[in-house]
C-alpha positions, 0 to 999 in steps of 0.5 A, a space after each residue: 500500500 502506498 502509505 508513508 510508513 516506517 518501522 521503528 524500534 520502540 526501545 534501544 537495541 542492546 548488542 552483546 558483542 562477541 569476538 566472533 563478530 570480527 569480519 575482516 578475514 585478514 585481521 589478527 585474532 583478538 585474544 581479549 574477551 569481548 563481553 561489554 554490552 554495546 547499546 545504540 541510541 533508541 530509534 526515536 532519537 534524532 540523528 546527530 552527526 556527533 553521536 552514534 546513529 540510532 537503532 533505526 529499523 526499516 522495511 527493506 530487501 536482503 542481499 538476495 532481494 527477499 523482503 526483510 527488515 533492515 536494522 542499522 544495528 545489523 552493521 554495528 561491530 563493536 568487537 571487531 579488531 579493525 573498523 569497517 566503513 558502512 556507506 549509507 547511500 540515500 537516494 530517490 528513484 526519480 533522481 538521475 544522479 542517484 541512478 548513476 551511483 546505483 549503476 556503479 556500485 560495484 566500483 566500491 567493492 572493487 576498491 583495494 580495501 578488501 572486506 572493509 566496506 559495506 553498502 546500504 541503499 536507502 530509498 526515500 522517494 519513488 520515480 514520481 517523487 512519492 514517499 517510497 515504500 517497500 513496493 518500490 525496492 525491486 525496481 530500484 534494486 534492478 538499477 544497482 549493479 551490485 546490490 546489497 541490502 536496501 531499505 526505505 526511509 519515506 520520512 528521510 530521517 537522514 536529512 538531519 545529516 544534510 545540513 546544507 540542504 544539498 543534492 542527492 544522493 547523500 552518501 554517509 560514511 559510518 564507522 561500524 565499530 562505533 556507528 558514528 558518522 565519519 563524513 557526508 558527501 553529496 553526489 560525490 564524483 567516483 574519484 573523490 568517493 574512493 579517496 575519502 573511503 581510503 582516507 577514513 579507513 586510514 584514520 581509523 587505523 591510525 595510519 597516514 591517510 592518502 593525500 588529496 588528489 584532483 579528480 580526472 576531468 573530461 575535457 578539463 571540466 567534467 568528472 566521470 559521472 558528469 561525463 556519463 550523464 552528459 552522454 545520456 543527454 542526446 539520442 532522443 529518438 522516436 517516442 516510446 510505444 503507446 500500446 494503449 493507442 492502437 493508432 499511435 503510429 498510423 500515418 493516416 491517424 497522424 494526418 487526420 490528427 493534424 487537421 483536427 489539431 488546427 480546426 477552430 470549428 471544434 469549438 462552438 465559438 469557432 475561435 479556438 483550436 489546439 494551435 491556439 495554445 500550442 502554436 508551431 511558430 512558438 515552439 508549440 506553446 503560446 508565449 503567454 503567462 497563462 493560456 487563453 481559449 474562450 477565456 483566460 485559464 490559470 496555467 501556462 500552456 506547456 509545449 507539446 513538442 515532447 509530450 509524446 515522451 512524457 509519463 504523465 500529462 498536464 502540469 499536475 499529471 491528471 491524464 496518464 496518456 497523450 490521447 486522454 490529455 487531448 480530450 481535456 481541453 475540449 470540455 474545459 469551459 475556459 479552453 474550447 468550451 465545447 463538449 464531446 457531443 459537439 465534437 463528435 457531431 462536427 467530426 461526423 459532418 466534416 471528417 467522415 470519410 477519413 474517420 471511417 477509413 481509420 476507425 470504422 463506421 461512425 454511429 448514427 448521431 443525427 437524433 442526438 442533441 447538438 452538445 452535451 457531456 457528463 453533468 449536462 442534463 442532455 447527456 445524462 438523459 441519453 441511454 447508456 449505449 448512446 453515451 458509450 457510442 459517443 465516447 468511442 468517437 470522442 476517444 478516437 479523436 483524441 487518439 488521432 490527435 495524439 498520433 499527430 503529436 507523436 510525429 513532432 520532433 525537436 531539432 538538435 542543439 550544441 549539447 547534442 554535439 558535445 555529448 557525442 564528443 565534439 568538445 568544440 561544440 560548447 564555449 568555455 563559458 557554456 561548459 562552465 554553465 553545464 558544470 554548474 548544472 551538475 554542481 547545484 543539483 539541476 541534474 537530479 531532476 533534469 536528466 536524460 535526453 529530454 532533461 526531465 524526470 517526469 516526476 512531481 516536485 514542490 519548487 514553490 512557484 507562484 499561483 496566479 492569485 490568492 483566490 485560486 491557489 494552485 495545489 497541483 498534484 495533490 488535487 490531480 490524483 483524485 481527478 486521475 482516479 475518477 477519470 473515464 479515460 485511463 490507460 487501465 480503463 475500457 477505452 485503452 487498447 491495451 489496459 495495463 497498470 503502467 504508472 502505479 495507478 493501483 498503488 495510487 488507488 490504495 492511498 488512504 491519505 495523500 502525502 503532504 509532499 504532493 501539495 504544490 507539486 508540479 511535473 518537471 518540465 523538459 529543458 530541451 527547447 526551454 530557451 524558446 518556451 518562455 514564460 516559465 513555471 506552471 503559472 507563467 510567473 517568470 519571463 515576458 514570453 518569446 524565444 531566447 528570453 534571456 531575462 526570463 531564463 535569468 529569473 528562472 535561475 534566480 528563483 532557485 539561487 536566491 530562494 527568496 520565495 522561502 522568505 515570508 516577506 518576499 513578494 508572492 510568498 502568499 501565492 506559493 504552495 507547499 514546502 520546498 524539497 530538502 534536496 533543492 540546493 541553494 546557491 548564490 543569487 547573481 553569483 558565479 554559478 547563477 551567471 554560468 547557468 544563464 550562459 548555458 540554458 540558451 543553448 538548449 534550443 532546437 527547431 521543432 518539426 514537422 511544419 505547421 498542420 495544414 489549414 482547415 478548408 
């Protein structure tokens, strides 16, 4: 069940040590009797970097992947002749930097420290940024190339060691003899992590530690983990298959969908089409702070250029497929102001040959009302089989539009060339900006070819007004679960629980971390999609809006939105996540990022949809 749970011990755990606890096979035998009872602080003791770790117990998996409880006390070796290091690696499934470390675990065990190293992976959030549960561990374990024990810590207890609110993964080096924290690191590069492990073991042994050495840098700028993640920023390719839409890659559906995309007659006013808010001349957005159909809405219209790749749709994820998203604006009173009956009748009158060649015969709609949707008396008065017939036509319209949107491609930019090895593709300043992108934690959520994790995060961007505070994902979950048009529903061509909807349905209490959470937008093409944030609160609009990009960076660096006295504080919802790293407003990293983000452009294809006759 998707609940925020953590098993803790009610009292301290007493460990009666034995000389048999020696783990290092190469250590000399301990001839003294070890009879002292060693005690860790009780599980409800706050974690303190200056004291032994508490005796926390978590739900988890053992080294073989079987369900178990994982206790920190299991790693306590007070009678060992030499200390070992426990590497507690705290991460999240959405986190790109965490994924890199998981995939390179074996490197830790290949170090020249023998059996003196152990690793415990602790998962705090799932791929959507929900509090992690034991159900999330098998998928996370599959990402680890040398898995040991894994645990879930949905309360992120180890945040007490992350005093600078720095990026994930948080790596904690613990002396197993005392269970005291020796050092913490945030997303360390592999060279530095290996060095710190050797240094700490040397200090524990009372021997001279290895001297500090610089990490090996690719192109003189990037560490190996950063280089690997840069290589993953290219190679977008075609969108993933959509088995829920049998027409997703049918050229006939794409052609019909392109015509529907630009058809203003699908709105009763005759003034609104999909192009109104998703204009190919404006990077498939509209350049407005908030979209305007028949009326102004409350959110910024995101570009649909990469929507076919997304795991969820809309800023709040209230649709789980591209075809379901395409249906929403029709019945939104501020967008098309239309209805499924109106749209179905219009398609029957204008597109019958193309529709029937693709989807089969249209039902007889002649005796039905001119408009209507759920909640309207005219719709509710229809027989169930009539409503079902209209719904099928409506859904097919959405699937055709989705097929068209799947044909949109985004051109490459200089980062693609650099990722493939052309070191001259970026200037020195732009490389510094890309380095800052990693150093300040952007790559946690903005990774891969689209530069997004498709998860939901609280960054505390402003709503449009105090009268309509936007709570984002927490409100969308209930809408999602009651939707007629789900991937798991009767209108899907391959119903499958691909997004954890069953787990969402089992929620008895929605976690507060969803309040004010919005989906991470893709940064590929970001320079052309100003203004920014879910309510378009940053930027004036238009391509290469340098001031807008600077304001976007400033939101993260200055973090003035955390200040109750800051303008707009009352309009922002939620608590900013603890791994959103602060950096200096207008400082070197801010300026470097401002030089880098404009590189993330790229013309979108194909050309605009054909005009409606």
